[in-house]
C-alpha positions as a LaTeX table, in Angstrom:
\begin{tabular}{lrrr}
\hline
Residue & $x$ (\AA) & $y$ (\AA) & $z$ (\AA) \\
\hline
Unk1 & 4.24 & 13.22 & $-2.26$ \\
Unk2 & 6.62 & 10.47 & $-1.19$ \\
Unk3 & 8.67 & 8.86 & $-3.95$ \\
Unk4 & 7.46 & 5.28 & $-4.41$ \\
Unk5 & 11.01 & 3.90 & $-4.61$ \\
Unk6 & 11.98 & 5.64 & $-1.36$ \\
Unk7 & 8.86 & 4.32 & 0.34 \\
Unk8 & 9.63 & 0.78 & $-0.82$ \\
Unk9 & 13.19 & 1.11 & 0.51 \\
Unk10 & 11.90 & 2.38 & 3.87 \\
Unk11 & 9.54 & $-0.59$ & 4.13 \\
Unk12 & 12.42 & $-2.98$ & 3.37 \\
Unk13 & 14.63 & $-1.29$ & 5.99 \\
Unk14 & 11.83 & $-1.50$ & 8.58 \\
Unk15 & 11.49 & $-5.23$ & 7.91 \\
Unk16 & 15.26 & $-5.67$ & 8.28 \\
Unk17 & 15.18 & $-3.73$ & 11.54 \\
Unk18 & 12.29 & $-5.81$ & 12.88 \\
Unk19 & 14.06 & $-9.05$ & 11.90 \\
Unk20 & 17.25 & $-7.92$ & 13.64 \\
Unk21 & 15.32 & $-6.99$ & 16.78 \\
Unk22 & 13.70 & $-10.43$ & 16.82 \\
Unk23 & 17.11 & $-12.12$ & 16.48 \\
Unk24 & 18.51 & $-10.07$ & 19.39 \\
Unk25 & 15.53 & $-11.02$ & 21.57 \\
Unk26 & 16.01 & $-14.71$ & 20.69 \\
Unk27 & 19.69 & $-14.55$ & 21.61 \\
Unk28 & 18.95 & $-12.77$ & 24.89 \\
Unk29 & 16.40 & $-15.46$ & 25.73 \\
Unk30 & 19.07 & $-18.15$ & 25.25 \\
Unk31 & 18.00 & $-19.27$ & 21.81 \\
Unk32 & 20.04 & $-19.50$ & 18.66 \\
Unk33 & 19.76 & $-17.65$ & 15.39 \\
Unk34 & 20.63 & $-18.99$ & 11.97 \\
Unk35 & 22.59 & $-16.72$ & 9.65 \\
Unk36 & 20.47 & $-15.53$ & 6.78 \\
Unk37 & 21.71 & $-14.56$ & 3.37 \\
Unk38 & 20.14 & $-11.25$ & 2.39 \\
Unk39 & 17.81 & $-11.48$ & $-0.57$ \\
Unk40 & 19.13 & $-9.31$ & $-3.38$ \\
Unk41 & 16.73 & $-6.75$ & $-4.78$ \\
Unk42 & 15.29 & $-7.54$ & $-8.18$ \\
Unk43 & 17.02 & $-5.49$ & $-10.84$ \\
Unk44 & 14.71 & $-3.11$ & $-12.60$ \\
Unk45 & 14.33 & $-3.51$ & $-16.30$ \\
Unk46 & 15.44 & $-0.59$ & $-18.40$ \\
Unk47 & 12.19 & $-0.72$ & $-20.34$ \\
Unk48 & 9.59 & 2.00 & $-20.07$ \\
Unk49 & 5.98 & 1.38 & $-19.08$ \\
Unk50 & 3.67 & 1.52 & $-22.07$ \\
Unk51 & 0.97 & 3.31 & $-20.06$ \\
Unk52 & 2.85 & 6.10 & $-18.23$ \\
Unk53 & 6.38 & 6.03 & $-19.69$ \\
Unk54 & 8.16 & 5.49 & $-16.35$ \\
Unk55 & 10.97 & 2.96 & $-16.03$ \\
Unk56 & 10.72 & $-0.04$ & $-13.69$ \\
Unk57 & 7.32 & $-1.59$ & $-14.31$ \\
Unk58 & 5.11 & $-2.82$ & $-17.12$ \\
Unk59 & 1.82 & $-1.38$ & $-18.32$ \\
Unk60 & $-0.22$ & $-4.27$ & $-16.88$ \\
Unk61 & 1.09 & $-3.41$ & $-13.39$ \\
Unk62 & 1.24 & 0.36 & $-13.81$ \\
Unk63 & 0.47 & 2.20 & $-10.55$ \\
Unk64 & $-0.15$ & 5.40 & $-12.54$ \\
Unk65 & $-2.71$ & 3.97 & $-14.92$ \\
Unk66 & $-5.88$ & 6.06 & $-14.97$ \\
Unk67 & $-8.77$ & 4.42 & $-13.19$ \\
Unk68 & $-11.87$ & 3.46 & $-15.12$ \\
Unk69 & $-14.48$ & 6.15 & $-15.05$ \\
Unk70 & $-18.17$ & 5.70 & $-14.53$ \\
Unk71 & $-20.30$ & 5.77 & $-17.65$ \\
Unk72 & $-23.91$ & 6.80 & $-17.54$ \\
Unk73 & $-26.16$ & 5.19 & $-20.11$ \\
Unk74 & $-29.44$ & 6.86 & $-20.76$ \\
Unk75 & $-32.46$ & 4.85 & $-21.80$ \\
Unk76 & $-33.82$ & 5.51 & $-25.26$ \\
Unk77 & $-37.11$ & 4.78 & $-26.91$ \\
Unk78 & $-37.47$ & 1.10 & $-27.74$ \\
Unk79 & $-36.82$ & 0.28 & $-31.37$ \\
Unk80 & $-38.65$ & $-2.21$ & $-33.51$ \\
Unk81 & $-37.28$ & $-5.69$ & $-32.97$ \\
Unk82 & $-37.77$ & $-8.86$ & $-34.85$ \\
Unk83 & $-37.39$ & $-12.45$ & $-33.82$ \\
Unk84 & $-36.71$ & $-13.58$ & $-37.36$ \\
Unk85 & $-33.11$ & $-14.57$ & $-37.93$ \\
Unk86 & $-31.46$ & $-14.04$ & $-41.28$ \\
Unk87 & $-31.23$ & $-17.19$ & $-43.37$ \\
Unk88 & $-27.73$ & $-18.27$ & $-44.35$ \\
Unk89 & $-26.99$ & $-18.12$ & $-48.07$ \\
Unk90 & $-25.80$ & $-21.37$ & $-49.61$ \\
\hline
\end{tabular}
């Protein structure tokens, strides 16, 4: 299994490579390219996820959170119902 952090880094490097290739093509075509300041990566918090215990994300965005499972509900015999509501006590 590929480490998620490594995969994210590879995706970022691919984007950088594609951007550089586009800039080269613009220059070769006689265009101009503006210098771009690289966007710094967001620092990871040192806190652990409450769902899986890994560092770097919160429980509400946990990629390792177990998926909801299907629940089968079986029908039962109908019970006696009443339409009379309880009267409030004063």
